[in-house]
C-alpha positions in Angstrom: 12.2 -17.7 21.6 10.8 -14.2 21.9 14.1 -12.8 23.4 16.1 -14.5 20.7 18.0 -16.4 23.5 19.6 -19.9 22.9 17.9 -22.7 25.1 19.3 -25.8 26.6 16.8 -28.3 24.8 16.5 -29.0 21.2 13.2 -28.3 19.1 12.5 -32.2 19.1 12.8 -32.4 22.9 10.3 -29.3 23.3 8.1 -30.9 20.8 8.2 -34.1 22.9 7.4 -31.9 25.9 4.2 -30.4 24.5 3.0 -33.9 23.3 3.4 -35.3 26.8 1.7 -32.4 28.3 -1.3 -32.7 25.7 -1.5 -36.4 26.5 -2.0 -35.4 30.3 -4.8 -33.3 29.6 -3.2 -30.1 30.0 -3.7 -28.8 26.3 -6.3 -26.1 27.3 -4.2 -24.8 30.1 -1.0 -25.2 27.8 -2.8 -23.1 24.7 -4.2 -20.4 27.1 -0.8 -19.8 28.5 0.7 -19.4 25.1 -1.7 -17.2 24.1 -1.1 -14.9 26.8 2.5 -14.9 26.4 2.0 -14.0 22.8 -0.1 -11.2 23.6 2.4 -9.9 26.1 5.3 -10.0 23.7 3.5 -8.4 20.8 2.0 -5.8 23.0 5.7 -4.9 24.0 7.1 -5.0 20.6 4.3 -2.7 19.2 4.7 -0.4 22.1 8.3 0.0 21.6 7.5 1.5 18.2 5.3 4.2 19.4 8.2 6.6 20.3 10.6 5.6 17.9 12.6 7.8 15.1 10.7 10.6 13.4 12.4 9.6 10.2 10.0 8.0 7.8 12.3 5.7 6.3 13.7 4.5 9.5 10.5 3.9 11.2 9.3 1.9 8.0 12.5 -0.3 8.7 11.7 -0.6 12.3 8.2 -1.8 11.4 9.5 -4.4 8.8 11.7 -5.6 11.4 9.1 -6.1 14.0 7.0 -7.9 11.6 9.4 -10.0 10.3 10.5 -11.1 13.8 6.8 -12.0 14.7 6.4 -14.1 11.6 9.7 -15.9 12.4 8.9 -16.5 15.9 5.3 -17.8 15.1 7.1 -20.1 12.6 9.1 -21.5 15.4 6.3 -22.0 17.9 4.1 -23.4 15.4 6.8 -26.2 14.8 7.3 -26.7 18.7 3.5 -26.7 19.3 2.6 -28.8 16.3 1.0 -31.4 18.2 -1.2 -28.9 20.2 -2.2 -27.5 17.0 -3.3 -30.7 15.2 -5.2 -32.1 18.2 -6.7 -29.8 20.6 -7.0 -26.8 18.2 -8.5 -28.8 15.6 -10.9 -30.7 17.9 -12.1 -27.6 19.6 -14.6 -25.6 18.1 -13.9 -21.8 18.2 -10.1 -22.2 18.5 -7.8 -20.8 16.0 -4.6 -22.3 14.7 -1.4 -20.8 16.2 -0.4 -18.9 13.0 -4.2 -17.5 13.0 -4.2 -16.6 16.5 -0.9 -14.8 16.1 -2.2 -12.8 13.0 -5.1 -11.9 15.1 -3.1 -10.8 18.0 -0.7 -8.7 16.0 -3.9 -7.0 14.1 -6.0 -6.3 17.4 -2.6 -4.6 19.0 -1.5 -2.7 16.0 -5.2 -1.2 15.6 -5.1 -0.1 19.2 -2.2 2.2 18.1 -3.5 4.1 15.3 -0.4 6.6 15.5 1.5 3.5 14.3 -0.7 2.9 11.5 -0.9 6.3 10.3 2.9 6.5 10.5 3.1 3.3 8.5 0.5 4.7 5.7 2.3 7.9 5.6 5.7 6.4 5.1 4.3 4.1 2.3 2.7 6.8 0.4 5.8 9.0 0.7 8.1 6.2 -0.8 5.4 6.0 -3.7 5.6 9.4 -4.2 9.4 9.4 -4.5 9.3 6.8 -7.0 6.8 8.7 -9.0 9.1 11.8 -9.0 11.9 9.7 -10.4 13.7 9.0 -7.1 15.1 5.4 -6.4 13.7 3.5 -3.5 13.7 0.5 -1.6 11.0 -1.7 -3.4 11.5 -4.7 -1.1 10.5 -2.5 1.8 7.5 -1.2 0.0 6.4 -4.9 -0.7 7.1 -6.3 2.7 5.0 -3.8 4.5 2.1 -3.9 1.9 2.1 -7.6 2.1 2.0 -7.2 5.9 -1.3 -5.0 5.8 -2.6 -7.6 3.2 -2.0 -10.7 5.5 -3.4 -8.7 8.5 -6.5 -7.8 6.5 -5.7 -3.9 6.9 -4.9 -3.2 3.3 -8.4 -1.9 2.0 -9.3 0.0 5.0 -5.8 1.4 6.2 -4.1 2.0 2.9 -5.9 1.5 -0.3 -8.6 4.4 -0.1 -5.6 6.7 1.0 -3.6 5.4 -1.9 -6.2 6.0 -4.6 -6.8 9.6 -3.3 -3.1 10.4 -3.2 -2.8 8.8 -7.0 -5.8 10.8 -8.0 -4.4 14.2 -6.6 -1.1 13.4 -8.1 -2.0 12.7 -11.7 -4.7 15.5 -11.8 -1.8 18.0 -10.7 0.6 16.5 -13.4 -1.8 16.4 -16.0 -2.9 20.1 -15.2 0.7 21.1 -15.8 1.0 19.3 -19.0 -2.0 20.7 -20.4 -1.1 24.1 -19.5 2.1 23.8 -21.2 0.7 22.4 -24.3 -2.3 24.9 -24.5 0.2 27.7 -23.9 2.3 26.3 -26.8 -0.6 26.2 -29.3 -1.7 29.9 -28.2 1.6 31.1 -28.6 2.3 29.6 -32.0 -1.4 30.7 -33.0 -0.6 34.3 -31.7 2.6 34.4 -33.8 1.0 33.4 -36.9 -2.1 35.7 -36.2 0.6 38.6 -36.1 2.1 37.4 -39.2 -1.1 37.3 -41.1 -2.2 40.7 -40.2 0.3 42.3 -42.9 -1.5 40.5 -45.8 -5.0 38.8 -44.9 -8.3 40.7 -45.1 -10.1 41.7 -41.9 -13.0 39.3 -42.5 -10.4 36.4 -42.8 -8.9 37.8 -39.5 -12.3 37.2 -37.6 -12.2 33.7 -38.9 -8.8 33.1 -37.5 -9.9 34.2 -34.1 -12.6 31.8 -34.1 -10.2 29.1 -35.3 -7.8 30.0 -32.6 -10.4 29.4 -29.9 -11.6 26.0 -31.6 -8.1 24.6 -31.7 -7.9 25.1 -27.7 -11.3 22.9 -27.5 -10.2 20.4 -30.0 -7.1 19.9 -28.1 -9.0 19.1 -24.9 -11.6 17.0 -27.0 -8.6 14.9 -28.4 -7.0 14.2 -25.3 -10.3 13.1 -23.7 -10.8 10.7 -26.5 -7.4 9.2 -26.5 -7.6 8.4 -22.6 -11.2 7.3 -22.5 -10.8 3.6 -23.4 -7.9 3.6 -20.4 -10.1 5.5 -18.2 -13.1 2.9 -18.6 -10.6 0.1 -18.0 -9.2 1.4 -15.0 -12.6 2.3 -13.6 -13.5 -1.3 -14.3 -10.4 -2.5 -12.6 -11.1 -0.6 -9.4 -14.5 -1.5 -9.1 -13.8 -5.4 -9.5 -10.9 -5.0 -7.2 -8.4 -6.2 -10.1 -6.0 -3.6 -9.1 -2.5 -5.2 -7.6 -0.8 -3.5 -4.5 1.7 -2.3 -7.0 -0.7 -0.6 -9.3 0.7 3.1 -8.8 3.3 2.2 -11.6 1.8 3.1 -14.9 3.4 4.0 -18.2 4.3 7.2 -19.0 1.9 7.6 -21.9 -0.9 6.8 -19.6 -0.2 9.4 -17.0 -3.3 11.5 -17.6 -5.7 8.6 -16.8 -6.4 9.1 -13.3 -7.2 12.8 -13.6 -10.3 12.3 -15.6 -12.6 11.3 -13.0 -11.0 8.0 -12.7 
């Protein structure tokens, strides 16, 4: 099954063979040998990824293929060893089901390879950044790998915090650029009007115009803060309560300055 090679026996025949071995008090030995074989195969599969292509997108595709193959293989093994799963495993304290055991083994060997985890995380963040910049990306690839991290219980530690930091930095940078453009526009308009006023407004009034110009910049920032405050509070609450879904990088255009104001 691990080598994707055809076998001479049907799945039903293999199931009956497993059942006979369990009835012959060989369940413990069968379970241990199956665990060892899964360990060896998963270790070999992940080791093959270590020195693969330097292209981020290609590497993510390889990672998706590795995870998808693992899930398919575990489903097949589960159907063949179903009798073992429902008798020996359920009746023996401390023994995990074949599916849970496969998840644990995959997670253990993946975390032993931090370079693979880093490449997966950086590749995912790169895809998200490209989409934020308006590029078309493979969302199914993004969804599959984020789901993998979630199923492996690696999402909070290995992705979420890095994602929030990258999101914060992105929107702070974007908002700073937008604010600078808007403030420059206001300053330019005020300067043009100020020059025009010099030809017919009294000096005392000119001083008031200067104060008014400075106040206009302050009021602009205050109005932006007031506009986004309800959204900021909402997002802060969502983040504290863990209600943000894996795809929460997608924000409406008019909310793009939320995360820059200390979200």
